[in-house]
C-alpha positions in Angstrom: -39.0 26.2 151.3 -42.3 24.8 150.0 -43.9 25.4 153.4 -42.6 29.0 153.3 -44.0 29.4 149.9 -47.4 28.2 151.1 -47.3 30.5 154.1 -47.1 33.4 151.7 -45.0 35.6 154.0 -42.5 36.2 151.3 -42.7 36.3 147.5 -41.3 33.6 145.3 -38.5 36.0 144.3 -37.6 36.7 147.9 -37.6 33.0 148.7 -35.5 32.1 145.6 -32.9 34.7 146.7 -32.9 33.6 150.3 -32.4 29.9 149.5 -30.5 30.4 146.2 -33.0 28.3 144.2 -34.9 29.4 141.1 -38.4 30.6 141.7 -39.9 28.1 139.3 -38.3 25.3 141.4 -39.9 26.7 144.6 -43.3 26.9 142.8 -42.9 23.3 141.6 -42.1 22.1 145.1 -45.0 24.1 146.5 -47.4 22.5 144.0 -46.1 19.0 144.8 -46.5 19.6 148.5 -50.1 20.8 148.1 -50.9 17.8 145.9 -49.3 15.4 148.3 -50.8 16.9 151.4 -54.3 15.8 150.4 -53.0 12.2 150.4 -51.4 12.7 153.9 -54.0 14.7 155.6 -57.1 14.0 153.5 -59.4 11.1 153.7 -57.9 7.7 154.7 -57.7 5.3 151.9 -60.8 3.2 151.7 -60.2 -0.5 152.4 -61.6 -2.8 149.8 -64.8 -4.5 151.1 -64.4 -8.1 152.1 -66.0 -10.5 149.7 -69.3 -11.9 150.8 -69.1 -15.6 151.7 -71.9 -17.8 150.6 -72.0 -20.4 153.3 -74.6 -22.6 151.5 -72.3 -22.9 148.5 -69.4 -23.8 150.7 -71.4 -26.4 152.6 -72.6 -27.9 149.3 -69.0 -28.1 148.0 -67.8 -29.8 151.2 -70.6 -32.3 150.9 -69.7 -33.0 147.3 -66.1 -33.5 148.1 -67.0 -35.8 151.1 -69.1 -37.9 148.8 -66.3 -38.1 146.2 -63.7 -39.1 148.9 -66.1 -41.8 150.3 -66.7 -43.2 146.9 -63.0 -43.3 145.9 -62.1 -44.7 149.3 -64.6 -47.5 148.9 -63.6 -48.2 145.3 -59.9 -48.3 146.1 -60.5 -50.4 149.2 -62.4 -53.0 147.2 -59.6 -53.0 144.6 -57.0 -53.4 147.4 -55.2 -50.3 146.4 -55.5 -48.5 149.8 -52.5 -48.9 152.2 -55.0 -49.8 155.0 -56.5 -52.6 152.8 -53.1 -54.3 152.4 -52.7 -55.2 156.0 
């Protein structure tokens, strides 16, 4: 019905009589179809750009965590709290 209303071959009154639906309902469906068609046939939704990755910051964080792990491993090893130190 909405497609027939868009085609314009028949008036709203003729369509409402043919399909036994009120003319206002056909107009409402027609308007909804026209609004929704832009989403279907219009531009594709734009994907969000991927965030930029700061490799230098990531390398710095890896280095920082490595130093912390080495320090804690040494401290726990000296205190005899590591499983490998108990052997």
